[in-house]
N, C-alpha and C positions, 0 to 999 in steps of 0.2 A: 163602451168607448166614443167620447162625442168629437165631435169635429175641433176644437182646440189642442188635444192628446193628442191624433192623428197629425198633428201640423207641426207640435213640438218634435215628434219623433222624427219625421220626413226630415224637418227644417236640419234636427239635429245630423241626420246620416249624410244628409248633401253639403256641411260644412265641415265635415270630417272625412268624406269622402273628396273635395275636390281638395283639401290640405295637405293630405296623402297623396295624390296623385299632383300636386302641384313642385311638392317638399323632391320628391325623384324626377325631375325635370331638370329641377337644377342644381342639383352636382355635379359636378368635378371630374371629367374622367378618372378611375383612378392610377395613381401612381404606382409605377412596378417598383417591388424593394429590389433594395442592391445586392447584389450576389453578395455571397456567405463570402467572409473572409478564409483564407488560404492560406496565412502565416501559422506556421505550430506553437502556440502558444499554450503550453503546458501553466491549468489553471490550480492546479492542488499538485502535492507532491507524492509521488507512491511512497505506502509503506516498505520501508525494508523489512523482509521477511523471516530475517535470517540471523538479527538483531533480540539479545537476552540484556537485562536490567538485572546488576546486584540488588539482589532488599535483602540478607542478612547474608553478616560472617560469623567467622566463628578463626580464628585467627588459633586459638590453642589445640585446636583438632584438625587447623589446615583445609575446611571448606568451608563456600560459601553457594545461599540457596541463590538463584535465576529465574527468576519471571521473565515470562513470554507471553504474553498476554499479549494477543492474536499474532500471534508469531507461529510458527512451526518449532515444535523440541527439537533437540537437540539430538542422535545418536548415544547413545552408551556408549564411551571410549573416541566420542567426540573431540578433536584440541580444540581450542578457542583461545583467542586472544583477545587480553583485557583492556580497554584503552576508558581514560580519560580525558575530557576536553578534546577526543581528537587523539590521544598520544599513545601508542604502546605502555600498560606499567606495570602488564602483565600474565601470566598463560595460566589457561586451567585444562582441567580435564575432567570429563562427563563423564560421573561414575552412578546416579541415580540413587535416589529410589525418586521416580519421578509421581507428582496429581496434581492435576487438572493442569495449570499452565506451571508451574513451577519445575523446579529440580535440583537436584546437586551436583555440584562439579567441586572439585579437590584443587586446592593451590598447586601448581609443580613453580613459578615463582612469581615473584612480585610479592606487593603488599594490597590488597584489593578492599576499597573501601564503598558501601553502599553507594547507591544510586553509579556505578561504574556499567560500561556497556561490553557485553562478551557478543565477539562475533568469530564465524567460524576462520582456525587458520590457515593462511592460504596452503594449497596442495603444492606440495615438494613436486619439485622438476622430473619426471620419469626420467632413470637409467639409463645414460647409453649403452649399447650396444655394445662391445670388442667388437672389432672387426675380422671377419672368420679368416680363415687360417687354410689356406691349401693343404690337404691331407698331405704328411712327407710318405716319400716315395720311401717302397720295402728295400733293404739293402739286398745287392744282390750278392 
């Protein structure tokens, strides 16, 4: 290695080192990040895991095939309310069979069409117990 190559390497190292050291010294102090927002803004709509969609209707035999893709299938004998555009249009009773994400339900009332939604029927209110009557006293 001759003297000119050594000088080139030394000069290059001096220029790079000076540039790195002087660049860091001129930076402004970091600005702290603003605190995260505490507002409860929902960015996504949660899935309603109880909704099925009518994919096939057999009006002659009075049954429908429901698809519950990504949702939990209802149990056999569950009652479902059939809705179209948010308005109730009928009632179904789940009978089975079930395959993958589909299940069959009988038409109890209404006129289902493909695309209608099936949701669990609201639970009937529990009957109120009769007031307790005091035992009658035995006759003397």
